[in-house]
C-alpha positions in Angstrom: -15.2 -137.3 23.4 -12.9 -134.9 21.7 -14.1 -133.9 18.2 -11.5 -134.2 15.5 -11.3 -132.3 12.4 -9.6 -133.2 9.3 -6.6 -131.2 8.0 -8.4 -130.2 5.0 -11.4 -128.5 6.8 -9.0 -126.7 9.1 -8.7 -123.3 7.8 -6.3 -122.2 10.7 -3.4 -123.3 8.9 -4.3 -121.0 5.7 -5.2 -117.8 8.0 -1.9 -116.3 6.6 -2.8 -117.0 2.9 -6.1 -115.3 3.2 -4.8 -112.3 5.0 -2.2 -111.7 2.1 -5.1 -112.2 -0.6 -7.4 -109.9 1.2 -4.5 -107.2 1.5 -3.7 -107.6 -2.2 -7.5 -107.0 -3.1 -7.7 -103.9 -1.0 -4.6 -102.4 -2.6 -5.9 -103.0 -6.0 -9.2 -101.5 -5.2 -7.4 -98.6 -3.9 -5.2 -98.4 -7.0 -8.2 -98.2 -9.2 -9.9 -95.7 -7.3 -6.9 -93.2 -7.4 -6.7 -93.8 -11.3 -10.3 -93.2 -11.6 -10.2 -89.9 -9.7 -7.0 -88.4 -11.6 -8.4 -89.3 -15.2 -8.0 -86.1 -17.3 -11.2 -84.3 -17.9 -12.6 -83.0 -21.1 -10.1 -80.9 -23.2 -13.2 -78.8 -24.5 -13.9 -77.8 -21.1 -10.3 -76.8 -20.3 -10.2 -74.7 -23.6 -13.3 -72.9 -23.0 -12.2 -71.8 -19.5 -8.9 -70.7 -20.7 -10.5 -68.5 -23.7 -12.9 -67.1 -20.9 -9.9 -66.1 -18.9 -8.2 -64.6 -21.9 -11.0 -62.6 -22.9 -11.4 -61.0 -19.4 -7.7 -59.9 -19.5 -8.1 -58.3 -22.9 -7.5 -54.5 -22.2 -9.5 -52.0 -24.5 -7.4 -50.1 -27.0 -8.3 -46.4 -27.1 -7.3 -44.3 -29.9 -5.1 -41.2 -29.1 -6.5 -38.0 -30.2 -4.3 -36.2 -32.7 -2.5 -33.3 -31.1 -3.9 -29.8 -31.8 -1.7 -27.3 -33.2 -0.5 -24.6 -31.1 -2.6 -21.1 -31.0 -0.8 -18.7 -33.6 1.4 -15.9 -32.0 -0.3 -12.4 -31.5 0.5 -10.1 -34.2 3.4 -7.8 -33.8 2.8 -4.4 -32.1 3.1 -1.4 -34.5 6.0 0.7 -33.7 5.3 4.4 -34.2 7.9 5.7 -36.3 8.9 9.5 -35.5 10.3 11.3 -38.5 12.9 13.8 -37.4 13.1 16.7 -39.7 16.0 18.6 -40.1 15.8 22.3 -38.9 17.1 23.8 -41.9 14.5 26.5 -42.5 15.8 29.9 -43.1 14.3 32.7 -41.0 14.2 36.0 -42.4 15.7 38.6 -40.2 13.8 41.6 -39.3 15.4 45.0 -39.4 14.1 47.0 -36.5 15.8 50.2 -37.7 13.8 50.2 -40.8 10.3 50.2 -39.0 9.0 53.7 -38.5 7.8 54.1 -35.0 4.4 56.1 -34.8 3.9 58.9 -32.4 0.5 57.5 -31.3 2.0 54.0 -30.6 1.6 53.1 -26.9 4.4 51.1 -25.1 3.4 49.4 -21.9 5.9 49.1 -19.3 5.5 46.4 -16.9 6.8 47.5 -13.4 9.4 45.0 -12.0 8.1 43.2 -9.1 10.7 42.5 -6.4 11.1 39.1 -5.0 9.3 38.6 -1.6 11.5 39.2 1.1 13.2 35.8 2.4 12.0 34.6 5.7 13.7 36.4 8.4 15.2 34.7 11.4 13.1 35.7 14.4 14.8 36.9 17.8 13.3 37.4 21.1 16.2 39.0 22.7 18.7 41.1 21.0 21.7 43.4 22.0 19.8 46.4 20.9 15.9 46.1 21.2 13.4 47.9 18.8 12.3 51.1 19.9 8.9 52.9 19.3 9.5 56.4 18.0 12.8 56.4 20.0 11.4 55.3 23.4 10.6 52.0 25.1 7.5 50.0 25.6 5.8 52.8 27.7 5.6 55.0 24.5 4.1 52.2 22.7 1.5 51.5 25.6 0.6 55.3 25.5 -0.1 55.0 21.7 -2.3 52.1 22.4 -4.4 53.8 25.1 -4.7 56.9 23.0 -5.9 54.9 19.7 -7.8 52.1 21.3 -11.5 52.1 20.6 -13.8 50.1 22.8 -16.1 48.1 20.9 -20.0 49.2 21.4 -21.2 45.6 21.3 -18.6 44.7 23.9 -19.5 47.8 26.2 -23.1 47.1 25.9 -22.8 43.3 27.0 -20.3 44.5 29.8 -17.6 42.5 28.3 -13.9 43.5 29.5 -10.7 41.6 29.8 -6.9 41.5 28.9 -6.1 40.4 25.2 -2.7 39.2 24.6 -1.3 40.1 21.2 1.9 38.8 19.5 3.6 40.6 16.9 7.0 41.2 15.5 9.1 44.2 14.4 11.1 43.4 11.1 14.5 44.5 10.1 13.0 47.7 8.3 10.9 48.5 11.6 7.6 47.6 10.3 4.9 45.8 12.5 4.2 42.3 11.0 2.7 39.0 11.8 -0.1 40.2 14.3 -2.1 37.6 15.9 -4.1 37.1 19.3 -2.5 34.4 21.4 -5.2 34.7 24.1 -8.2 36.3 23.5 -11.5 37.5 25.6 -14.1 38.3 23.0 -14.2 38.4 19.2 -14.9 42.1 19.3 -12.4 42.8 21.8 -9.8 40.5 19.9 -10.6 42.3 16.5 -10.0 45.8 18.0 -6.7 44.8 19.6 -5.3 43.4 16.3 -6.4 46.6 14.6 -4.6 49.1 16.8 -1.6 47.4 16.9 -1.4 46.9 13.0 -2.0 50.7 12.8 1.3 51.3 14.8 3.8 53.6 13.0 7.4 52.4 12.2 9.8 51.3 15.0 13.5 51.5 15.2 14.7 48.0 14.2 16.4 46.0 16.7 20.1 45.2 16.1 22.3 42.0 16.8 25.8 42.5 16.4 25.3 45.8 14.4 22.6 44.3 11.8 19.1 44.9 11.9 16.8 41.7 12.8 13.5 40.6 13.4 12.2 40.8 16.8 9.0 39.2 18.2 7.0 40.5 21.1 4.0 39.4 23.2 1.9 42.6 24.5 -1.0 42.7 26.7 -3.8 45.1 25.9 -6.4 45.7 28.8 -10.0 46.7 28.1 -11.8 48.2 31.1 -15.2 49.8 31.4 -15.4 52.9 33.1 
């Protein structure tokens, strides 16, 4: 048998109304919830936070030190003042004629020294070569052999050899600038220089008719007999 329900007890017909009431209730609860969460907070708390942030942003104010005055400039240097005195002093003239010369008065005369001869130009070969006592080199070689003295110390030690001596005959015929260019022994070298320096004057050499300085290199042989 089929069970029949009354129209009042049948809720199927009111399902749409209940659905709308439920939706309205849910929306009301959501709106209340939003209003509750967005309510303003306590103003005292906000002021406290703002004051705290303001205190953090305060920049300390420093006092500027007063500017120190610049150091005083150095004192000016004293300038030495030179007083120029006019030379207007009268000098009394001395009358030398009125002075009586004493017979015992000694007057020293300083001899006049001639200035050293300027350096002469040295020649090695000239038109007229210097000549020893009117002759040639053979005459000078004879003079050397006649005046040469064999040093005893060299003779005792058996030292012999050939010493080359360089010298010059100046425009006055004098033998100058004597030196050993190749020696053998100090004793032999010294004797060779001595005998050449002791040479008498030569006839000076001439170049274009003018006396000139001519240089020689002369060998002196020391031989033990």
